[in-house]
KOLGU-4560 file (N, C-alpha, C; in nm, 3 decimals, padded with zeros to 5 digits):
<recs>
<n_xx: 00.084 n_yy: -00.118 n_zz: 00.000 ca_xx: 00.000 ca_yy: 00.000 ca_zz: 00.000 c_xx: 00.089 c_yy: 00.125 c_zz: 00.000 mol: A seq: 1 type: MET>
<n_xx: 00.072 n_yy: 00.211 n_zz: -00.101 ca_xx: 00.157 ca_yy: 00.329 ca_zz: -00.111 c_xx: 00.095 c_yy: 00.447 c_zz: -00.038 mol: A seq: 2 type: SER>
<n_xx: 00.181 n_yy: 00.536 n_zz: 00.011 ca_xx: 00.134 ca_yy: 00.656 ca_zz: 00.079 c_xx: 00.099 c_yy: 00.762 c_zz: -00.024 mol: A seq: 3 type: LYS>
<n_xx: -00.007 n_yy: 00.838 n_zz: 00.002 ca_xx: -00.047 ca_yy: 00.947 ca_zz: -00.085 c_xx: 00.017 c_yy: 01.075 c_zz: -00.031 mol: A seq: 4 type: ILE>
<n_xx: 00.087 n_yy: 01.147 n_zz: -00.118 ca_xx: 00.158 ca_yy: 01.268 ca_zz: -00.076 c_xx: 00.062 c_yy: 01.386 c_zz: -00.070 mol: A seq: 5 type: LYS>
<n_xx: 00.070 n_yy: 01.463 n_zz: 00.039 ca_xx: -00.011 ca_yy: 01.583 ca_zz: 00.055 c_xx: 00.080 c_yy: 01.700 c_zz: 00.090 mol: A seq: 6 type: THR>
<n_xx: 00.031 n_yy: 01.821 n_zz: 00.068 ca_xx: 00.112 ca_yy: 01.940 ca_zz: 00.098 c_xx: 00.096 c_yy: 01.988 c_zz: 00.241 mol: A seq: 7 type: HIS>
<n_xx: 00.002 n_yy: 01.930 n_zz: 00.316 ca_xx: -00.016 ca_yy: 01.965 ca_zz: 00.457 c_xx: -00.015 c_yy: 01.839 c_zz: 00.542 mol: A seq: 8 type: VAL>
<n_xx: 00.019 n_yy: 01.855 n_zz: 00.669 ca_xx: 00.014 ca_yy: 01.742 ca_zz: 00.762 c_xx: -00.044 c_yy: 01.791 c_zz: 00.894 mol: A seq: 9 type: LYS>
<n_xx: -00.074 n_yy: 01.699 n_zz: 00.982 ca_xx: -00.133 ca_yy: 01.730 ca_zz: 01.112 c_xx: -00.040 c_yy: 01.825 c_zz: 01.188 mol: A seq: 10 type: LYS>
<n_xx: -00.100 n_yy: 01.933 n_zz: 01.243 ca_xx: -00.023 ca_yy: 02.029 ca_zz: 01.320 c_xx: 00.021 c_yy: 02.152 c_zz: 01.241 mol: A seq: 11 type: GLY>
<n_xx: 00.004 n_yy: 02.150 n_zz: 01.108 ca_xx: 00.042 ca_yy: 02.266 ca_zz: 01.025 c_xx: -00.059 c_yy: 02.379 c_zz: 01.042 mol: A seq: 12 type: ASP>
<n_xx: -00.011 n_yy: 02.503 n_zz: 01.025 ca_xx: -00.097 ca_yy: 02.621 ca_zz: 01.025 c_xx: -00.140 c_yy: 02.644 c_zz: 00.880 mol: A seq: 13 type: GLN>
<n_xx: -00.271 n_yy: 02.648 n_zz: 00.854 ca_xx: -00.322 ca_yy: 02.665 ca_zz: 00.718 c_xx: -00.427 c_yy: 02.776 c_zz: 00.712 mol: A seq: 14 type: VAL>
<n_xx: -00.453 n_yy: 02.823 n_zz: 00.589 ca_xx: -00.558 ca_yy: 02.920 ca_zz: 00.564 c_xx: -00.651 c_yy: 02.863 c_zz: 00.459 mol: A seq: 15 type: GLN>
<n_xx: -00.783 n_yy: 02.883 n_zz: 00.477 ca_xx: -00.881 ca_yy: 02.835 ca_zz: 00.381 c_xx: -00.888 c_yy: 02.938 c_zz: 00.268 mol: A seq: 16 type: ILE>
<n_xx: -00.869 n_yy: 02.892 n_zz: 00.143 ca_xx: -00.860 ca_yy: 02.984 ca_zz: 00.030 c_xx: -00.981 c_yy: 02.978 c_zz: -00.062 mol: A seq: 17 type: ILE>
<n_xx: -01.077 n_yy: 02.888 n_zz: -00.037 ca_xx: -01.195 ca_yy: 02.878 ca_zz: -00.123 c_xx: -01.315 c_yy: 02.829 c_zz: -00.043 mol: A seq: 18 type: ALA>
<n_xx: -01.433 n_yy: 02.863 n_zz: -00.090 ca_xx: -01.555 ca_yy: 02.816 ca_zz: -00.025 c_xx: -01.614 c_yy: 02.920 c_zz: 00.069 mol: A seq: 19 type: GLY>
<n_xx: -01.719 n_yy: 02.879 n_zz: 00.141 ca_xx: -01.790 ca_yy: 02.969 ca_zz: 00.232 c_xx: -01.705 c_yy: 03.018 c_zz: 00.349 mol: A seq: 20 type: ASN>
<n_xx: -01.603 n_yy: 02.944 n_zz: 00.385 ca_xx: -01.521 ca_yy: 02.977 ca_zz: 00.502 c_xx: -01.387 c_yy: 03.037 c_zz: 00.462 mol: A seq: 21 type: HIS>
<n_xx: -01.382 n_yy: 03.097 n_zz: 00.343 ca_xx: -01.261 ca_yy: 03.156 ca_zz: 00.288 c_xx: -01.205 c_yy: 03.262 c_zz: 00.382 mol: A seq: 22 type: LYS>
<n_xx: -01.074 n_yy: 03.259 n_zz: 00.402 ca_xx: -01.008 ca_yy: 03.359 ca_zz: 00.485 c_xx: -00.979 c_yy: 03.312 c_zz: 00.626 mol: A seq: 23 type: GLY>
<n_xx: -01.050 n_yy: 03.210 n_zz: 00.675 ca_xx: -01.025 ca_yy: 03.159 ca_zz: 00.810 c_xx: -00.894 c_yy: 03.082 c_zz: 00.811 mol: A seq: 24 type: LYS>
<n_xx: -00.827 n_yy: 03.083 n_zz: 00.925 ca_xx: -00.704 ca_yy: 03.006 ca_zz: 00.937 c_xx: -00.705 c_yy: 02.931 c_zz: 01.070 mol: A seq: 25 type: SER>
<n_xx: -00.626 n_yy: 02.826 n_zz: 01.076 ca_xx: -00.619 ca_yy: 02.745 ca_zz: 01.197 c_xx: -00.523 c_yy: 02.629 c_zz: 01.181 mol: A seq: 26 type: GLY>
<n_xx: -00.519 n_yy: 02.544 n_zz: 01.283 ca_xx: -00.432 ca_yy: 02.428 ca_zz: 01.286 c_xx: -00.502 c_yy: 02.308 c_zz: 01.223 mol: A seq: 27 type: LEU>
<n_xx: -00.427 n_yy: 02.225 n_zz: 01.152 ca_xx: -00.482 ca_yy: 02.103 ca_zz: 01.094 c_xx: -00.492 c_yy: 01.998 c_zz: 01.205 mol: A seq: 28 type: VAL>
<n_xx: -00.615 n_yy: 01.950 n_zz: 01.229 ca_xx: -00.637 ca_yy: 01.849 ca_zz: 01.332 c_xx: -00.619 c_yy: 01.707 c_zz: 01.278 mol: A seq: 29 type: LEU>
<n_xx: -00.661 n_yy: 01.684 n_zz: 01.151 ca_xx: -00.643 ca_yy: 01.553 ca_zz: 01.090 c_xx: -00.640 c_yy: 01.565 c_zz: 00.939 mol: A seq: 30 type: SER>
<n_xx: -00.575 n_yy: 01.466 n_zz: 00.874 ca_xx: -00.565 ca_yy: 01.462 ca_zz: 00.728 c_xx: -00.609 c_yy: 01.323 c_zz: 00.683 mol: A seq: 31 type: VAL>
<n_xx: -00.702 n_yy: 01.318 n_zz: 00.587 ca_xx: -00.743 ca_yy: 01.192 ca_zz: 00.524 c_xx: -00.702 c_yy: 01.202 c_zz: 00.378 mol: A seq: 32 type: ASP>
<n_xx: -00.581 n_yy: 01.155 n_zz: 00.348 ca_xx: -00.524 ca_yy: 01.169 ca_zz: 00.214 c_xx: -00.602 c_yy: 01.088 c_zz: 00.110 mol: A seq: 33 type: ALA>
<n_xx: -00.653 n_yy: 00.974 n_zz: 00.148 ca_xx: -00.727 ca_yy: 00.889 ca_zz: 00.055 c_xx: -00.854 c_yy: 00.958 c_zz: 00.005 mol: A seq: 34 type: ALA>
<n_xx: -00.922 n_yy: 01.029 n_zz: 00.093 ca_xx: -01.044 ca_yy: 01.101 ca_zz: 00.055 c_xx: -01.016 c_yy: 01.245 c_zz: 00.015 mol: A seq: 35 type: LYS>
<n_xx: -00.894 n_yy: 01.293 n_zz: 00.041 ca_xx: -00.858 ca_yy: 01.430 ca_zz: 00.006 c_xx: -00.922 c_yy: 01.533 c_zz: 00.096 mol: A seq: 36 type: GLY>
<n_xx: -00.936 n_yy: 01.502 n_zz: 00.225 ca_xx: -01.001 ca_yy: 01.592 ca_zz: 00.320 c_xx: -00.907 c_yy: 01.626 c_zz: 00.435 mol: A seq: 37 type: LYS>
<n_xx: -00.922 n_yy: 01.748 n_zz: 00.488 ca_xx: -00.852 ca_yy: 01.790 ca_zz: 00.609 c_xx: -00.953 c_yy: 01.853 c_zz: 00.704 mol: A seq: 38 type: VAL>
<n_xx: -00.926 n_yy: 01.843 n_zz: 00.834 ca_xx: -01.010 ca_yy: 01.907 ca_zz: 00.935 c_xx: -00.926 c_yy: 02.019 c_zz: 00.997 mol: A seq: 39 type: VAL>
<n_xx: -00.976 n_yy: 02.143 n_zz: 00.984 ca_xx: -00.906 ca_yy: 02.260 ca_zz: 01.035 c_xx: -00.978 c_yy: 02.309 c_zz: 01.159 mol: A seq: 40 type: VAL>
<n_xx: -00.902 n_yy: 02.338 n_zz: 01.264 ca_xx: -00.957 ca_yy: 02.385 ca_zz: 01.391 c_xx: -01.028 c_yy: 02.519 c_zz: 01.369 mol: A seq: 41 type: GLU>
<n_xx: -01.159 n_yy: 02.521 n_zz: 01.394 ca_xx: -01.239 ca_yy: 02.642 ca_zz: 01.377 c_xx: -01.266 c_yy: 02.678 c_zz: 01.232 mol: A seq: 42 type: GLY>
<n_xx: -01.232 n_yy: 02.591 n_zz: 01.139 ca_xx: -01.245 ca_yy: 02.621 ca_zz: 00.997 c_xx: -01.385 c_yy: 02.607 c_zz: 00.942 mol: A seq: 43 type: GLY>
<n_xx: -01.452 n_yy: 02.498 n_zz: 00.973 ca_xx: -01.587 ca_yy: 02.473 ca_zz: 00.922 c_xx: -01.671 c_yy: 02.411 c_zz: 01.033 mol: A seq: 44 type: ARG>
<n_xx: -01.726 n_yy: 02.494 n_zz: 01.121 ca_xx: -01.806 ca_yy: 02.439 ca_zz: 01.232 c_xx: -01.939 c_yy: 02.381 c_zz: 01.183 mol: A seq: 45 type: PRO>
<n_xx: -01.973 n_yy: 02.261 n_zz: 01.232 ca_xx: -02.101 ca_yy: 02.199 ca_zz: 01.200 c_xx: -02.169 c_yy: 02.160 c_zz: 01.331 mol: A seq: 46 type: ILE>
<n_xx: -02.302 n_yy: 02.166 n_zz: 01.331 ca_xx: -02.381 ca_yy: 02.125 ca_zz: 01.447 c_xx: -02.413 c_yy: 01.977 c_zz: 01.434 mol: A seq: 47 type: LYS>
<n_xx: -02.399 n_yy: 01.903 n_zz: 01.544 ca_xx: -02.425 ca_yy: 01.759 ca_zz: 01.544 c_xx: -02.511 c_yy: 01.724 c_zz: 01.665 mol: A seq: 48 type: LYS>
<n_xx: -02.617 n_yy: 01.648 n_zz: 01.639 ca_xx: -02.703 ca_yy: 01.603 ca_zz: 01.748 c_xx: -02.637 c_yy: 01.485 c_zz: 01.818 mol: A seq: 49 type: ALA>
<n_xx: -02.632 n_yy: 01.490 n_zz: 01.953 ca_xx: -02.566 ca_yy: 01.386 ca_zz: 02.032 c_xx: -02.667 c_yy: 01.328 c_zz: 02.130 mol: A seq: 50 type: VAL>
<n_xx: -02.679 n_yy: 01.194 n_zz: 02.128 ca_xx: -02.769 ca_yy: 01.126 ca_zz: 02.221 c_xx: -02.709 c_yy: 01.124 c_zz: 02.361 mol: A seq: 51 type: LYS>
<n_xx: -02.793 n_yy: 01.109 n_zz: 02.460 ca_xx: -02.744 ca_yy: 01.095 ca_zz: 02.597 c_xx: -02.672 c_yy: 00.961 c_zz: 02.611 mol: A seq: 52 type: ARG>
<n_xx: -02.560 n_yy: 00.965 n_zz: 02.683 ca_xx: -02.483 ca_yy: 00.843 ca_zz: 02.710 c_xx: -02.396 c_yy: 00.870 c_zz: 02.832 mol: A seq: 53 type: SER>
<n_xx: -02.319 n_yy: 00.771 n_zz: 02.871 ca_xx: -02.229 ca_yy: 00.791 ca_zz: 02.984 c_xx: -02.123 c_yy: 00.895 c_zz: 02.950 mol: A seq: 54 type: GLU>
<n_xx: -02.079 n_yy: 00.894 n_zz: 02.825 ca_xx: -01.977 ca_yy: 00.988 ca_zz: 02.781 c_xx: -02.033 c_yy: 01.130 c_zz: 02.768 mol: A seq: 55 type: LYS>
<n_xx: -02.155 n_yy: 01.143 n_zz: 02.718 ca_xx: -02.224 ca_yy: 01.272 ca_zz: 02.703 c_xx: -02.354 c_yy: 01.268 c_zz: 02.782 mol: A seq: 56 type: GLU>
<n_xx: -02.350 n_yy: 01.292 n_zz: 02.914 ca_xx: -02.471 ca_yy: 01.278 ca_zz: 02.996 c_xx: -02.583 c_yy: 01.376 c_zz: 02.962 mol: A seq: 57 type: PRO>
<n_xx: -02.548 n_yy: 01.495 n_zz: 02.910 ca_xx: -02.650 ca_yy: 01.593 ca_zz: 02.877 c_xx: -02.707 c_yy: 01.575 c_zz: 02.737 mol: A seq: 58 type: ASP>
<n_xx: -02.629 n_yy: 01.520 n_zz: 02.646 ca_xx: -02.675 ca_yy: 01.507 ca_zz: 02.508 c_xx: -02.691 c_yy: 01.643 c_zz: 02.445 mol: A seq: 59 type: GLY>
<n_xx: -02.783 n_yy: 01.655 n_zz: 02.349 ca_xx: -02.812 ca_yy: 01.784 ca_zz: 02.288 c_xx: -02.734 c_yy: 01.808 c_zz: 02.159 mol: A seq: 60 type: GLY>
<n_xx: -02.717 n_yy: 01.935 n_zz: 02.124 ca_xx: -02.650 ca_yy: 01.971 ca_zz: 02.001 c_xx: -02.509 c_yy: 02.019 c_zz: 02.032 mol: A seq: 61 type: ILE>
<n_xx: -02.411 n_yy: 01.963 n_zz: 01.960 ca_xx: -02.271 ca_yy: 01.990 ca_zz: 01.983 c_xx: -02.209 c_yy: 02.046 c_zz: 01.855 mol: A seq: 62 type: LYS>
<n_xx: -02.116 n_yy: 02.141 n_zz: 01.867 ca_xx: -02.048 ca_yy: 02.197 ca_zz: 01.750 c_xx: -01.913 c_yy: 02.128 c_zz: 01.733 mol: A seq: 63 type: THR>
<n_xx: -01.891 n_yy: 02.073 n_zz: 01.612 ca_xx: -01.764 ca_yy: 02.006 ca_zz: 01.581 c_xx: -01.705 c_yy: 02.069 c_zz: 01.455 mol: A seq: 64 type: ILE>
<n_xx: -01.577 n_yy: 02.042 n_zz: 01.428 ca_xx: -01.512 ca_yy: 02.091 ca_zz: 01.307 c_xx: -01.533 c_yy: 01.991 c_zz: 01.194 mol: A seq: 65 type: ASP>
<n_xx: -01.580 n_yy: 02.039 n_zz: 01.080 ca_xx: -01.607 ca_yy: 01.954 ca_zz: 00.965 c_xx: -01.489 c_yy: 01.949 c_zz: 00.869 mol: A seq: 66 type: GLY>
<n_xx: -01.489 n_yy: 01.852 n_zz: 00.778 ca_xx: -01.379 ca_yy: 01.838 ca_zz: 00.682 c_xx: -01.388 c_yy: 01.939 c_zz: 00.567 mol: A seq: 67 type: PRO>
<n_xx: -01.274 n_yy: 01.972 n_zz: 00.511 ca_xx: -01.262 ca_yy: 02.062 ca_zz: 00.396 c_xx: -01.175 c_yy: 01.991 c_zz: 00.293 mol: A seq: 68 type: ILE>
<n_xx: -01.202 n_yy: 02.011 n_zz: 00.164 ca_xx: -01.119 ca_yy: 01.949 ca_zz: 00.061 c_xx: -00.978 c_yy: 02.004 c_zz: 00.070 mol: A seq: 69 type: HIS>
<n_xx: -00.881 n_yy: 01.916 n_zz: 00.051 ca_xx: -00.740 ca_yy: 01.952 ca_zz: 00.070 c_xx: -00.694 c_yy: 02.060 c_zz: -00.028 mol: A seq: 70 type: ILE>
<n_xx: -00.759 n_yy: 02.070 n_zz: -00.144 ca_xx: -00.719 ca_yy: 02.172 ca_zz: -00.241 c_xx: -00.767 c_yy: 02.311 c_zz: -00.201 mol: A seq: 71 type: SER>
<n_xx: -00.854 n_yy: 02.321 n_zz: -00.102 ca_xx: -00.907 ca_yy: 02.450 ca_zz: -00.058 c_xx: -00.831 c_yy: 02.511 c_zz: 00.059 mol: A seq: 72 type: ASN>
<n_xx: -00.717 n_yy: 02.451 n_zz: 00.095 ca_xx: -00.635 ca_yy: 02.506 ca_zz: 00.203 c_xx: -00.494 c_yy: 02.536 c_zz: 00.153 mol: A seq: 73 type: VAL>
<n_xx: -00.435 n_yy: 02.639 n_zz: 00.214 ca_xx: -00.298 ca_yy: 02.680 ca_zz: 00.180 c_xx: -00.215 c_yy: 02.679 c_zz: 00.306 mol: A seq: 74 type: LYS>
<n_xx: -00.100 n_yy: 02.616 n_zz: 00.300 ca_xx: -00.009 ca_yy: 02.609 ca_zz: 00.415 c_xx: 00.055 c_yy: 02.746 c_zz: 00.438 mol: A seq: 75 type: LYS>
<n_xx: 00.054 n_yy: 02.793 n_zz: 00.563 ca_xx: 00.117 ca_yy: 02.918 ca_zz: 00.599 c_xx: 00.258 c_yy: 02.890 c_zz: 00.651 mol: A seq: 76 type: LEU>
<n_xx: 00.347 n_yy: 02.982 n_zz: 00.626 ca_xx: 00.489 ca_yy: 02.963 ca_zz: 00.666 c_xx: 00.510 c_yy: 02.968 c_zz: 00.814 mol: A seq: 77 type: ALA>
</recs>
């Protein structure tokens, strides 16, 4: 299985250059090279419904960071 080369990696500082969240910048939390997606901290917030459980006793709606296509981010120096 060969590795897919990407221009960003986890922990890099990036800026979003295209889409609705253009101009935002943050740290890369994860990279999925096979799907061509990255998750940027504070880059694309999405609301997610969470059921009650031992881990989340209150449940409700939680805000998480959503994935962005890797071509829509630029690595900052």
